[in-house]
C-alpha positions as CSV (number, residue, x, y, z in Angstrom):
1,M,126.6,10.1,-131.5
2,A,123.5,11.0,-129.5
3,T,123.4,14.1,-127.3
4,S,123.4,13.2,-123.6
5,P,120.1,13.8,-121.8
6,S,121.8,16.2,-119.4
7,L,123.1,18.3,-122.3
8,C,119.6,18.3,-124.0
9,I,118.0,19.3,-120.7
10,E,120.6,22.1,-120.1
11,N,120.3,23.4,-123.7
12,L,116.5,23.4,-123.5
13,K,116.4,24.9,-120.0
14,S,118.7,27.8,-121.2
15,A,116.5,28.4,-124.3
16,L,113.3,28.3,-122.1
17,D,114.8,30.8,-119.7
18,D,115.9,33.1,-122.5
19,A,112.4,33.0,-123.9
20,G,110.8,33.6,-120.5
21,I,109.0,30.3,-120.5
22,G,108.6,28.9,-117.1
23,Q,108.4,25.2,-118.1
24,H,111.0,22.5,-117.1
25,P,112.5,20.8,-120.1
26,V,111.1,17.4,-119.0
27,E,107.6,18.9,-119.0
28,V,108.2,20.1,-122.6
29,H,109.4,16.7,-123.7
30,G,106.6,14.9,-121.8
31,A,103.9,17.1,-123.4
32,M,105.5,16.7,-126.9
33,V,105.6,12.9,-126.5
34,G,102.0,13.0,-125.3
35,L,100.9,14.9,-128.4
36,I,102.8,12.5,-130.7
37,C,101.5,9.4,-128.9
38,G,98.0,10.8,-129.0
39,G,98.2,11.0,-132.8
40,V,98.8,14.7,-133.5
41,A,98.9,15.6,-137.1
42,A,102.5,15.5,-138.5
43,S,102.2,18.9,-140.1
44,R,104.1,21.8,-138.6
45,D,101.0,23.4,-137.1
46,G,99.7,20.0,-136.1
47,W,102.1,19.6,-133.2
48,Q,103.6,23.1,-132.8
49,K,100.3,24.9,-132.1
50,P,99.1,22.6,-129.3
51,L,102.7,22.5,-127.8
52,A,102.8,26.3,-127.8
53,E,99.4,26.3,-126.1
54,L,100.7,24.0,-123.4
55,M,104.1,25.7,-122.8
56,N,103.8,29.3,-124.0
57,D,100.1,30.4,-123.5
58,G,99.5,29.8,-127.2
59,Q,102.3,32.2,-128.4
60,P,104.3,30.7,-131.2
61,L,107.8,29.4,-130.4
62,T,110.6,31.3,-132.0
63,G,114.4,31.4,-132.2
64,E,116.5,28.8,-130.4
65,I,113.6,27.3,-128.5
66,K,111.8,26.6,-131.8
67,N,114.9,25.0,-133.3
68,L,115.5,22.8,-130.2
69,V,111.9,21.7,-129.9
70,T,111.7,20.9,-133.7
71,E,114.9,18.8,-133.4
72,M,113.5,17.1,-130.3
73,H,110.2,16.4,-132.1
74,Q,111.8,14.8,-135.1
75,D,114.1,12.7,-132.9
76,T,111.2,11.6,-130.7
77,K,109.0,10.7,-133.7
78,T,111.8,8.6,-135.2
79,R,112.5,6.8,-131.9
80,L,108.8,6.0,-131.4
81,A,108.2,4.8,-134.9
82,D,111.2,2.4,-134.9
83,V,111.9,0.5,-131.7
84,E,115.5,0.0,-132.9
85,F,116.2,3.7,-132.1
86,G,115.1,3.2,-128.5
87,F,112.7,5.8,-127.3
88,V,113.2,7.0,-123.7
89,P,111.7,9.9,-121.8
90,L,114.1,12.9,-121.6
91,L,115.0,12.8,-117.9
92,P,118.1,13.5,-115.8
93,E,120.8,10.9,-115.9
94,E,121.5,8.4,-113.2
95,E,124.3,10.5,-111.7
96,E,121.7,12.9,-110.4
97,P,120.1,12.3,-107.0
98,L,117.2,9.9,-107.1
99,T,114.9,12.4,-105.6
100,E,115.5,14.8,-108.5
101,R,115.0,11.9,-111.0
102,V,111.7,10.8,-109.4
103,E,110.4,14.4,-109.4
104,A,111.4,14.8,-113.0
105,L,109.7,11.6,-114.0
106,S,106.5,12.7,-112.2
107,L,106.6,16.0,-114.1
108,W,107.2,14.2,-117.4
109,V,104.3,11.8,-116.8
110,Q,101.9,14.7,-115.9
111,S,102.9,16.6,-119.0
112,F,102.6,13.4,-121.1
113,L,99.1,12.8,-119.9
114,T,98.1,16.4,-120.6
115,G,99.5,16.3,-124.1
116,L,97.8,13.0,-124.7
117,A,94.4,14.2,-123.4
118,I,94.5,17.4,-125.5
119,I,95.0,15.4,-128.8
120,Q,93.0,12.3,-127.8
121,P,89.9,13.6,-125.9
122,K,88.1,10.2,-126.1
123,L,90.6,8.3,-124.0
124,N,87.8,6.5,-122.3
125,Q,87.1,4.8,-125.7
126,A,90.6,3.5,-126.0
127,S,91.5,-0.2,-125.7
128,A,91.3,-1.7,-122.3
129,D,95.1,-2.0,-122.2
130,V,95.6,1.7,-122.9
131,R,92.9,2.8,-120.4
132,E,94.6,0.7,-117.7
133,V,98.1,2.1,-118.6
134,I,96.7,5.7,-118.4
135,Q,95.3,5.0,-115.0
136,D,98.6,3.6,-113.9
137,L,100.4,6.7,-115.3
138,A,98.0,9.0,-113.4
139,E,99.2,7.2,-110.2
140,I,102.8,7.6,-111.2
141,A,102.2,11.3,-111.7
142,R,101.2,11.5,-108.0
143,V,104.2,9.7,-106.7
144,E,105.6,10.6,-103.3
145,L,108.9,12.5,-103.6
146,D,110.3,11.3,-100.3
147,V,112.6,8.5,-101.6
148,S,115.7,6.9,-100.1
149,E,119.0,6.8,-102.0
150,D,119.4,3.0,-101.8
151,D,119.5,0.1,-104.2
152,E,115.9,-0.9,-103.6
153,S,114.6,2.6,-104.5
154,E,116.8,2.8,-107.5
155,A,115.5,-0.6,-108.8
156,A,111.9,0.6,-108.2
157,Y,112.6,3.8,-110.1
158,Q,114.2,1.9,-113.0
159,E,111.1,-0.4,-113.1
160,I,108.7,2.5,-113.2
161,L,110.8,4.3,-115.8
162,E,110.6,1.2,-118.1
163,F,106.8,1.0,-117.5
164,V,106.5,4.7,-118.5
165,R,108.6,4.1,-121.6
166,M,106.5,1.1,-122.7
167,A,103.3,3.0,-121.9
168,A,104.2,5.8,-124.3
169,I,105.0,3.2,-127.0
170,L,101.7,1.5,-126.4
171,C,99.8,4.8,-126.7
172,Y,101.7,5.6,-129.9
173,A,100.9,2.2,-131.4
174,E,97.2,2.8,-130.7
175,F,96.8,6.4,-131.7
176,R,99.5,7.2,-134.2
177,P,98.2,8.6,-137.5
178,E,98.0,6.0,-140.3
179,S,100.5,7.9,-142.3
180,S,103.2,7.2,-139.7
181,V,102.7,3.5,-140.1
182,A,102.9,3.8,-143.9
183,D,106.0,6.1,-143.6
184,V,107.9,3.6,-141.5
185,A,106.9,0.7,-143.8
186,D,108.0,2.7,-146.9
187,D,111.3,3.5,-145.3
188,K,112.0,-0.2,-144.8
189,I,111.4,-1.1,-148.5
190,I,114.6,-1.5,-150.4
191,H,114.2,-0.3,-154.0
């Protein structure tokens, strides 16, 4: 059984607070997904070092925060590599007020774009589809936080959330290291 997003956010928030790191859990997840989707090397230092630079001024992550982030990294890679696992951004659940969810989505997207840009500095040379998606994500990151708690706003949020999810998958498909493709293919071969 998968851990609920709220519990993941609470556990990560507690570990971040204990470590004195002033990041919101959705920012950590967004940056991590950006690094993965940008094609960061799969080795331990390949993703941990740039993530530590983004969230902890370059200081290595230790203790509980390191364990949580490592688990989150593995889960995220698995979900991105195999669509059957259903990648979704780590965001507050729908029971939370829409304003909080919109703000969290904006933070997630900002961090995703930052992680992506750090690993993939030549984004302007990406495919036209990816360049267009990145421009759209930049607009989403600047979303107005004054939203109504009504069905129309909820539907718009869900549509934007689905766009963000698919945008991350598109970036992953374009930039993932070739070994990720081979690893997924090898896992599906029955011996």
